[in-house]
Every structure is written in C-alpha cells, then in structure tokens.
C-alpha positions in Angstrom: 5.8 -15.1 -9.1 6.5 -15.2 -12.4 9.9 -17.2 -13.8 12.8 -15.4 -15.1 13.1 -13.1 -12.1 16.4 -10.7 -11.4 18.4 -10.7 -8.1 16.3 -6.9 -8.0 12.8 -8.7 -8.6 13.4 -11.0 -6.0 14.6 -8.5 -3.1 12.2 -6.2 -3.8 9.8 -9.5 -3.6 11.4 -9.8 0.2 10.6 -6.3 1.3 7.1 -5.9 0.3 6.6 -9.4 2.5 8.1 -8.0 4.8 5.8 -4.6 5.2 2.6 -6.8 4.3 3.2 -8.7 7.1 4.2 -5.5 9.3 0.8 -4.3 8.1 -1.1 -7.6 9.0 0.0 -7.1 12.2 -0.4 -3.6 13.1 -4.0 -3.2 11.5 -5.4 -4.5 14.4 -5.6 -0.9 16.0 -8.5 1.0 15.5 -9.4 3.1 12.4 -8.8 6.9 12.4 -10.4 9.5 10.4 -12.4 9.4 7.2 -13.8 11.8 4.7 -13.3 12.1 0.8 -10.2 14.6 1.4 -7.9 13.7 4.3 -4.8 14.9 5.1 -2.8 12.7 7.4 0.5 13.3 9.2 3.7 11.3 10.3 6.7 13.3 11.8 9.4 14.8 9.9 13.0 13.0 10.7 11.7 10.4 12.8 13.6 7.6 11.3 17.5 6.8 9.9 18.4 9.4 8.1 19.0 7.1 5.0 15.4 6.3 5.0 12.7 8.0 2.7 11.5 10.1 5.6 7.5 9.8 5.4 5.4 12.6 6.6 2.1 14.7 5.2 0.1 12.1 2.6 -3.1 13.6 1.3 -5.6 11.2 0.5 -8.5 12.2 -1.9 -11.1 11.3 -4.9 -12.7 12.4 -7.5 -16.5 11.5 -8.7 -15.4 8.2 -10.4 -14.0 7.0 -7.6 -10.2 7.7 -8.7 -8.5 7.7 -4.9 -5.2 9.3 -5.3 -2.6 9.3 -2.4 0.0 12.0 -2.4 3.1 11.3 -0.4 5.7 13.7 0.9 9.1 12.7 1.0 11.6 15.7 2.1 14.9 14.3 2.2 14.7 13.0 -1.5 14.7 15.3 -4.2 14.4 12.2 -6.5 14.0 8.4 -5.5 17.3 6.2 -5.4 17.4 2.8 -7.0 17.6 1.5 -3.8 14.5 2.9 -2.2 11.3 1.4 -2.1 7.9 2.9 -1.0 5.3 -0.1 -0.6 1.6 1.4 0.3 -0.8 -1.2 1.6 -4.4 -1.3 1.8 -6.5 -3.1 3.8 -10.2 -3.4 1.7 -12.5 -5.3 3.4 -11.4 -4.8 7.4 -10.4 -8.2 7.7 -6.9 -8.0 9.1 -5.3 -8.8 5.7 -3.7 -6.5 3.2 -5.1 -6.9 -0.2 -3.5 -4.3 -2.3 0.1 -3.2 -2.7 1.1 0.1 -4.5 4.7 0.2 -4.8 7.3 2.0 -6.5 11.1 0.8 -6.3 13.4 3.3 -8.0 11.4 4.4 -11.1 9.3 0.6 -11.4 5.8 1.4 -10.1 3.9 -2.0 -9.3 0.5 -3.0 -8.3 -0.1 -6.1 -6.4 -2.8 -8.3 -5.4 -3.2 -11.1 -2.9 -4.9 -13.9 -5.3 -5.5 -17.5 -3.9 -3.2 -16.7 -0.7 0.0 -15.4 -2.8 1.1 -12.3 -3.7 1.1 -11.1 -7.7 2.3 -8.4 -9.3 2.1 -9.4 -12.4 -1.3 -7.8 -13.8 -1.2 -3.9 -13.5 -4.5 -2.8 -12.8 -6.0 -0.3 -15.7 -6.6 2.3 -13.4 -3.3 2.5 -11.3 -0.5 5.4 -11.9 2.8 6.5 -10.2 5.1 9.7 -10.2 7.5 11.5 -8.4 8.3 14.8 -8.6 8.7 17.9 -6.1 9.8 15.4 -3.1 5.9 14.3 -3.3 5.2 11.0 -4.7 1.8 10.4 -6.2 0.1 7.0 -6.3 -3.6 6.4 -8.1 -6.2 3.9 -8.4 -9.5 3.8 -9.0 -11.9 2.2 -6.0 -12.9 -0.8 -8.2 -9.5 -1.9 -8.4 -9.4 -2.0 -5.1 -12.3 -4.3 -4.0 -14.8 -1.5 -5.0 -13.9 -0.6 -1.0 -15.8 2.6 0.6 -13.8 2.5 3.2 -10.3 1.2 3.6 -7.5 1.2 6.0 -3.7 1.7 4.8 -0.4 2.1 5.7 3.3 2.9 4.6 6.3 1.5 4.4 9.7 3.5 3.1 13.7 1.8 2.9 16.7 2.2 1.5 17.8 -1.2 0.9 21.2 -0.7 0.5 22.8 -3.1 2.9 21.8 -6.2 4.9 20.7 -3.4 7.5 18.4 -1.2 5.8 17.1 1.9 7.3 13.0 1.8 7.5 10.4 4.6 8.1 6.5 3.7 8.8 3.5 5.9 8.5 1.9 5.9 11.1 4.0 5.0 13.2 4.3 1.6 14.3 1.9 1.0 17.6 -0.3 3.7 16.1 -3.8 3.2 14.8 -4.0 2.6 11.0 -5.3 5.3 8.8 -8.6 4.9 7.6 -10.2 6.7 4.5 -14.1 6.6 3.3 -14.3 7.2 -0.9 -17.4 9.0 -1.4 -18.5 8.9 -4.5 -22.0 8.1 -6.5 -22.8 4.6 -6.0 -23.0 4.2 -10.0 -19.3 5.6 -10.6 -17.9 2.3 -9.5 -18.1 -1.6 -10.6 -18.4 -3.9 -8.0 -15.5 -6.9 -8.2 -17.4 -10.2 -9.6 -18.4 -13.0 -7.5 -15.2 -14.9 -8.7 -13.0 -12.7 -7.4 -14.4 -12.2 -4.0 -14.6 -16.0 -3.5 -10.4 -15.6 -4.3 -10.0 -13.8 -1.9 -11.8 -15.2 1.1 -10.7 -18.5 0.4 -6.9 -17.7 1.2 -4.8 -14.6 2.6 -1.0 -13.4 1.5 1.8 -15.5 2.8 2.0 -17.6 5.9 3.2 -14.2 7.9 -0.2 -12.6 7.1 -2.2 -15.5 7.2 -1.0 -16.1 11.1 -2.8 -12.7 12.2 -6.0 -13.4 9.8 -9.2 -15.3 11.1 -9.9 -17.7 9.5 -13.4 -18.0 7.6 
C-alpha cells in the first residue's frame, strides 16, 4: 500500500482484508455451475436492511475473453459514500483469492495478490465498473485474471457507517462458491508471464488468508 493514504483508504483496505479472509475459508466448498453465460441467484432481503442487498448475478463473456459481472442490488438506486462491494476471485483453484474487483462509493479498484500482499495501485487496462438501474457492472478480461478458463468467486457487500457494519454475502456463507467457465477461442487470451506465475506461487495474501492455503 503506497504512502499518503487517507483514512478512507485505510478503512477500505481493512474491509477488503475481511472479505478476502472470509472468501478463502468459504472456497473450501465444492464448485457449482459453469457456462459462458450464467445466472446466479442470492435470496433477497437476507441481510440487515442497511447492507447493500445482493441478489441476482449475471456473468458472461465474449469471444475476446472479456468477462462481465452484473450484480443486482435492488435496495440501492445509487451506491452511498460508505457502501463497499468486493468481488473476490480464485483463479487457480488453490484455495486462495488472487484478484479483487471492488467498488467503494464511486471508486472502482482492481486488486492483485503480489508476493503475499494485496496491491490496488496498478489498475488492469481491461477493468471497468459502472452502477446504473440498481445494477453494479464490473468487467475485466480473463488475461488480467490469470488467463483462467474457470474460476470461483464470491461477493461481499457492506455498509461501513459504524463499527458494527451491515453485511451481505453472495452466495451465502456455508454454501458452495459460485464457479464460472470462460468459453473463448484459445488465441483470444494471452497467458500470464512465467514471472507473474512464480510471484503468485511463492506467497499468498495476508496472514489470515495464508492460513487456509496449503503450502506448495
């Protein structure tokens, strides 16, 4: 994390670590579902009223390997200043979260696990985000997600207005992580460099996450 961060940045980082740790533990569950266009459903109103209410999630990709996540949040016409939504992706099925596609209010951030630390300083060129019609849309090309053909993911949402933040998770805690298969021509995606692969293999992000990852 670079120097000069504001209190809001530090608060954001703390919530991301919480979600990453939770996702790591929950990804021990088996995979569920896969295609190049899939609809995933989380029950409505299954969390405190103050939390962004995650419901339907539509995931799709085009032939160029661009993956889009469309997340319905029916109790928000706009994201509040204290709303956080974190999409956490395990791209290699090693029980560790490697990528985070997040939004805090109107700030869209792309995170990577690099040598055991989360970095949000380098935004992937393919990453974008938008919120309209109570739907959060996050996009990234799979080359920026480890060139994964299949990945598992979870989404966490919170309203961070107090020390007792209100949360919603999709899918729910205690259930299988959602799995998606990217179907695209082989030449549409560049494989990550050997250096990048080695950086991921050497360490895993944050002590809490590393505890639930088998050492290789």
